[in-house]
Steps between C-alpha positions, in 0.01 A plus 500: 500500500569652156814351358684721239788346323838529676816479291812368676842573353779251577846559351695179489872443477689184616279416790441131440525421871225747592267543201259215574432627846443849369258403218322244716426775754345707219284233331352386839387854593148514640442788258464308168464782238868536438730555194850377583777622272827321527778679316804272453794742481734275303547244777790251453367242747168307483295803588387543144362145472336533842315814382366312193398203715292727724341669197384160379358417839305825559324697234533824706876494448671667208875465431718745313857405416758780445876532495672595824433874525437517871206511742380846396482405132304182600253697702462760220431222249223371718359846555452526121251206499319500842121521483391494865331778690771466764873416462727328752869408489653175648867406493555149376694386806236617740152359588171626641224379736188350338268793566739797448339622182148440623577721799675772288206503257260567798688827561400625152138381521439651846636849431609714204886469507769477227740269683456237767797388708525197730852477635753217471715259702873437469506121471821325598362152459503383858361830636353834382553861609267795471683799353190722535306598804129401543217750507131475453370512142434852380501728198791731416500802276783519248690735712466289812613193313804671351606647835464162661702319230773746412562680830768400744240393751573147637324262534264537209164338410584517134792474264521575127532139384248400231451138614253551784269729306228517235478801261219615290610422148387840365738664743815324365440408141717776343773484764796270448797393711836651407705223346827687532479495879646194671369559857184648649337542158176380662524787756508751217207321329302511830577867548376582149179300562430667831528840340168412333337312784256673726449243775649177617343228713726359770409143606727322753500164322869400499421219250788557253802289577819678387761229480830609655779322308862600469513461120203720422538811281459734802757325714753463220 
C-alpha cells in the first residue's frame, strides 16, 4: 500500500494524567509514516515536560511550546507547519486504536475523496457508548454528508467533530479556526472545509476513544 505522510495535530493543555496514553496510541500506529505535532498551549502541569520527553523518544514527534491562547490557536499554529498529504486531529486526553490511521488512509487510496470519516466512541473508562449508528461503508457527496451531519435527523452516522477524520491537506491549508469563539469552533472549521469538499468516505471503524470526563473543556 502506498503510504503518504499523515500529519496529526495534538493540542496539549494540562493533561498530564492522559497525555502518555494519547501519544503512545499514536506512536504505535500500524501506519508508520506519521508526523505528530504536539502543541503545548502553556501548560502549568508536567504536560510540557512530557511532550519534550516524547519528542526525544520518537523522531516523528515535533513539539511547539506557546503561551496559553486556547485550543484553536494551538491547532492553527500546527496548521502553519504541517507537511503531510493528509491531516488528522487528536485531543490530548483521548486515544485511538492501533490501526485507525491505516484504515482511514485506505479510504483515500481506494477512491477519490477529500475527507475520510471513521466514527468514534464515548469512553467512560469502564464502558463505552456508541453515539453514532452503524452503516456499511460508502461514499457520500458533499450535500449528502452535510445533510447527514447538520440536519435534525437522529440517529446519525456522522457528526462534525474533527477527531475521527482525515482531511486532504490541500483542502484545509488556508482555513483557520476562529480563536475568538469559545465553543463549537471546530464545527465552524468543519463547515468551511466541507464547502470545498466534493466527496467523503464513510468507514464504520469506531476506533477513536473520546474520553468522557467531567473536567473537560466541553463539559465545563
